[in-house]
Backbone as numpy.savetxt, mean C-alpha at the origin, in Angstrom:
# Nx Ny Nz CAx CAy CAz Cx Cy Cz
2.21 2.84 27.80 1.38 4.02 27.80 2.25 5.27 27.80
1.80 6.26 27.10 2.54 7.51 27.04 2.25 8.34 28.29
3.27 9.00 28.81 3.10 9.86 29.98 3.29 11.33 29.63
3.29 11.65 28.37 3.58 13.03 27.98 2.36 13.94 28.06
1.16 13.41 27.89 -0.08 14.20 27.87 0.02 15.34 26.87
0.57 15.05 25.73 0.79 16.05 24.69 0.17 15.55 23.38
-0.67 16.35 22.73 -1.29 15.89 21.48 -0.29 15.65 20.36
0.94 16.16 20.49 1.93 15.93 19.45 2.29 14.45 19.31
2.07 13.68 20.36 2.31 12.24 20.30 1.35 11.60 19.30
0.08 11.99 19.36 -0.91 11.50 18.39 -0.54 11.91 16.98
-0.15 13.15 16.82 0.18 13.64 15.48 1.42 12.95 14.92
2.36 12.59 15.78 3.53 11.84 15.33 3.12 10.45 14.86
2.22 9.81 15.59 1.72 8.49 15.18 0.97 8.60 13.86
0.22 9.68 13.70 -0.54 9.87 12.46 0.40 10.14 11.28
1.46 10.89 11.50 2.44 11.11 10.43 3.10 9.80 10.02
3.36 8.94 10.99 3.93 7.63 10.68 2.95 6.81 9.85
1.68 6.84 10.22 0.65 6.13 9.45 0.61 6.64 8.01
0.66 7.94 7.83 0.60 8.50 6.48 1.89 8.22 5.70
3.01 8.11 6.38 4.25 7.70 5.70 4.11 6.27 5.18
3.52 5.40 5.98 3.27 4.03 5.52 2.27 4.02 4.37
1.32 4.95 4.42 0.35 5.07 3.32 1.07 5.40 2.02
1.99 6.35 2.06 2.75 6.70 0.86 3.62 5.53 0.40
4.18 4.80 1.36 5.01 3.65 1.01 4.17 2.58 0.32
3.00 2.30 0.84 2.15 1.27 0.22 1.69 1.70 -1.16
1.36 2.95 -1.33 0.98 3.45 -2.66 2.15 3.35 -3.64
3.34 3.66 -3.18 4.52 3.57 -4.04 4.81 2.13 -4.44
4.69 1.21 -3.50 4.90 -0.20 -3.82 3.88 -0.69 -4.85
2.64 -0.27 -4.69 1.61 -0.70 -5.64 1.84 -0.09 -7.02
2.22 1.17 -7.07 2.50 1.80 -8.37 3.70 1.14 -9.04
4.74 0.85 -8.27 5.92 0.18 -8.82 5.55 -1.21 -9.33
4.72 -1.92 -8.59 4.27 -3.24 -9.02 3.47 -3.18 -10.31
2.62 -2.16 -10.44 1.85 -2.00 -11.67 2.77 -1.76 -12.86
3.77 -0.92 -12.67 4.72 -0.64 -13.75 5.49 -1.90 -14.13
5.94 -2.65 -13.16 6.66 -3.89 -13.45 5.75 -4.88 -14.18
4.52 -4.99 -13.72 3.59 -5.93 -14.34 3.35 -5.58 -15.81
3.24 -4.32 -16.09 3.00 -3.88 -17.47 4.26 -3.84 -18.32
5.43 -4.02 -17.71 6.68 -4.01 -18.46 6.74 -5.17 -19.47
6.22 -6.32 -19.10 6.17 -7.46 -20.03 5.33 -7.15 -21.25
4.22 -6.45 -21.05 3.38 -6.03 -22.16 4.15 -5.08 -23.08
4.90 -4.17 -22.48 5.72 -3.24 -23.25 6.76 -4.00 -24.09
7.42 -4.97 -23.49 8.42 -5.75 -24.23 7.78 -6.52 -25.39
6.58 -7.00 -25.19 5.90 -7.72 -26.26 5.62 -6.78 -27.44
5.21 -5.56 -27.16 4.95 -4.61 -28.24 6.23 -4.16 -28.92
7.29 -4.01 -28.17 8.57 -3.57 -28.73 9.17 -4.65 -29.62
9.00 -5.90 -29.26 9.62 -6.99 -30.02 8.94 -7.21 -31.37
7.75 -6.70 -31.57 6.99 -6.83 -32.83 6.70 -8.27 -33.20
6.90 -9.17 -32.28 6.56 -10.57 -32.53 5.69 -11.06 -31.38
4.40 -10.88 -31.50 3.52 -11.33 -30.42 3.67 -12.83 -30.18
3.77 -13.21 -28.94 3.90 -14.61 -28.57 5.31 -15.15 -28.65
6.30 -14.29 -28.81 7.69 -14.75 -28.85 8.06 -15.35 -27.50
8.91 -16.36 -27.51 9.22 -17.07 -26.27 9.95 -16.20 -25.26
10.90 -15.40 -25.71 11.64 -14.55 -24.76 10.70 -13.51 -24.16
9.92 -12.84 -25.00 8.99 -11.85 -24.49 7.93 -12.50 -23.63
7.50 -13.72 -23.99 6.49 -14.42 -23.20 7.01 -14.78 -21.83
8.27 -15.22 -21.74 8.86 -15.57 -20.45 9.02 -14.33 -19.58
9.47 -13.25 -20.18 9.62 -12.00 -19.43 8.25 -11.49 -19.00
7.25 -11.68 -19.85 5.89 -11.26 -19.52 5.38 -11.99 -18.28
5.62 -13.29 -18.20 5.17 -14.06 -17.03 5.94 -13.66 -15.78
7.24 -13.49 -15.91 8.05 -13.10 -14.75 7.65 -11.71 -14.27
7.50 -10.77 -15.19 7.11 -9.42 -14.78 5.72 -9.41 -14.18
4.84 -10.30 -14.66 3.50 -10.39 -14.08 3.58 -10.77 -12.61
4.31 -11.84 -12.29 4.35 -12.31 -10.91 5.12 -11.36 -9.99
6.17 -10.77 -10.48 6.90 -9.80 -9.65 6.04 -8.57 -9.41
5.36 -8.10 -10.45 4.47 -6.94 -10.30 3.33 -7.22 -9.33
2.72 -8.39 -9.45 1.65 -8.77 -8.52 2.19 -8.84 -7.09
3.41 -9.34 -6.95 4.02 -9.40 -5.62 4.20 -8.03 -5.00
4.63 -7.06 -5.80 4.79 -5.70 -5.27 3.44 -5.08 -4.91
2.43 -5.30 -5.74 1.10 -4.76 -5.42 0.57 -5.40 -4.14
0.75 -6.71 -4.01 0.31 -7.40 -2.79 1.09 -6.91 -1.57
2.38 -6.67 -1.74 3.19 -6.15 -0.64 2.70 -4.76 -0.22
2.33 -3.93 -1.19 1.79 -2.61 -0.87 0.46 -2.70 -0.12
-0.41 -3.61 -0.54 -1.68 -3.79 0.16 -1.45 -4.31 1.57
-0.50 -5.23 1.71 -0.16 -5.77 3.03 0.40 -4.67 3.93
1.24 -3.80 3.38 1.80 -2.69 4.16 0.70 -1.75 4.65
-0.32 -1.53 3.82 -1.44 -0.67 4.22 -2.20 -1.30 5.39
-2.42 -2.60 5.32 -3.15 -3.28 6.40 -2.32 -3.28 7.68
-1.03 -3.58 7.56 -0.19 -3.62 8.75 -0.02 -2.24 9.38
-0.05 -1.19 8.57 0.05 0.15 9.15 -1.19 0.49 9.97
-2.34 -0.04 9.55 -3.56 0.14 10.34 -3.40 -0.53 11.70
-2.88 -1.75 11.69 -2.70 -2.49 12.93 -1.75 -1.73 13.86
-0.63 -1.27 13.33 0.34 -0.55 14.15 -0.23 0.76 14.69
-0.98 1.47 13.87 -1.57 2.74 14.30 -2.58 2.52 15.42
-3.36 1.45 15.31 -4.34 1.16 16.36 -3.65 0.80 17.67
-2.51 0.12 17.59 -1.73 -0.18 18.80 -1.23 1.13 19.41
-0.74 2.03 18.58 -0.26 3.32 19.08 -1.41 4.13 19.69
-2.58 4.10 19.07 -3.73 4.82 19.62 -4.15 4.27 20.97
-4.07 2.96 21.11 -4.48 2.34 22.37 -3.56 2.73 23.52
-2.34 3.14 23.21 -1.40 3.51 24.27 -1.53 4.97 24.69
-2.36 5.74 24.00 -2.49 7.17 24.31 -3.55 7.41 25.39
-3.33 8.46 26.13 -4.31 8.90 27.14 -5.28 9.87 26.49
-6.45 10.04 27.08 -7.43 10.98 26.51 -6.91 12.41 26.38
-5.98 12.80 27.25 -5.44 14.16 27.18 -4.58 14.36 25.94
-4.11 13.26 25.32 -3.25 13.36 24.15 -4.04 13.39 22.85
-5.35 13.23 22.94 -6.21 13.30 21.75 -7.06 14.56 21.87
-6.89 15.51 20.94 -7.66 16.75 21.03 -9.16 16.47 20.96
-9.96 17.26 21.68 -11.42 17.05 21.66 -11.97 17.20 20.24
-12.80 16.26 19.85 -13.44 16.32 18.54 -12.56 15.85 17.39
-11.34 15.45 17.67 -10.43 15.01 16.60 -10.78 13.59 16.19
-10.95 13.38 14.89 -11.31 12.06 14.37 -10.05 11.25 14.07
-9.76 10.26 14.88 -8.57 9.45 14.68 -8.80 8.34 13.66
-10.03 8.15 13.23 -10.33 7.03 12.32 -10.13 7.38 10.84
-9.87 8.63 10.53 -9.74 9.03 9.12 -8.56 8.32 8.47
-7.42 8.29 9.12 -6.25 7.61 8.57 -6.47 6.11 8.43
-7.20 5.54 9.39 -7.51 4.11 9.32 -8.37 3.81 8.10
-9.39 4.61 7.89 -10.26 4.41 6.72 -9.50 4.61 5.42
-8.64 5.60 5.39 -7.86 5.87 4.18 -6.95 4.69 3.84
-6.23 4.18 4.82 -5.36 3.04 4.55 -6.15 1.78 4.24
-7.30 1.61 4.86 -8.15 0.48 4.53 -8.63 0.54 3.09
-8.99 1.73 2.65 -9.41 1.91 1.25 -8.26 1.64 0.30
-7.07 2.08 0.65 -5.88 1.81 -0.18 -5.65 0.30 -0.28
-5.79 -0.41 0.83 -5.61 -1.87 0.81 -6.67 -2.53 -0.07
-7.91 -2.08 0.01 -8.97 -2.65 -0.83 -8.72 -2.35 -2.31
-8.28 -1.15 -2.60 -7.97 -0.82 -3.99 -6.78 -1.62 -4.50
-5.83 -1.92 -3.63 -4.72 -2.80 -4.01 -5.20 -4.19 -4.36
-6.14 -4.71 -3.56 -6.72 -6.03 -3.86 -7.50 -5.97 -5.18
-8.21 -4.89 -5.42 -8.93 -4.74 -6.69 -7.96 -4.66 -7.86
-6.83 -4.00 -7.66 -5.81 -3.92 -8.73 -5.24 -5.30 -9.03
-5.01 -6.09 -8.00 -4.52 -7.46 -8.22 -5.54 -8.26 -9.02
-6.81 -8.13 -8.67 -7.86 -8.85 -9.41 -7.92 -8.38 -10.87
-7.79 -7.08 -11.08 -7.81 -6.55 -12.45 -6.63 -7.06 -13.26
-5.45 -7.02 -12.67 -4.25 -7.47 -13.40 -4.30 -8.97 -13.68
-4.86 -9.72 -12.77 -4.96 -11.16 -12.98 -5.98 -11.50 -14.06
-7.00 -10.65 -14.22 -8.04 -10.90 -15.21 -7.62 -10.49 -16.62
-6.66 -9.58 -16.75 -6.26 -9.12 -18.09 -5.05 -9.85 -18.60
């Protein structure tokens, strides 16, 4: 438990949550780019279905999906860590009327959109 009785402790935890939010978004964007890299190589090679481009396409697909899944996992884990940090705070450290659930909802939505992106990439 925190003994500081200072709202800056809450804001520091929230900044950490938002840093993890940016990290998860970056991982998902990087995964999307990697996943689509195989498609780019197929178009550049001008030979659809070529074995080298096809192998790279499969490898880039799985690595890209892995990064997107890692980003979604990071978003979920940041929610868990933020809730642990919130549970350690005293009421004096949370300003009256301040909504602490906004960051949780935002990261939850990012995780759901990451799962939707995985489903979209797997379907195409």
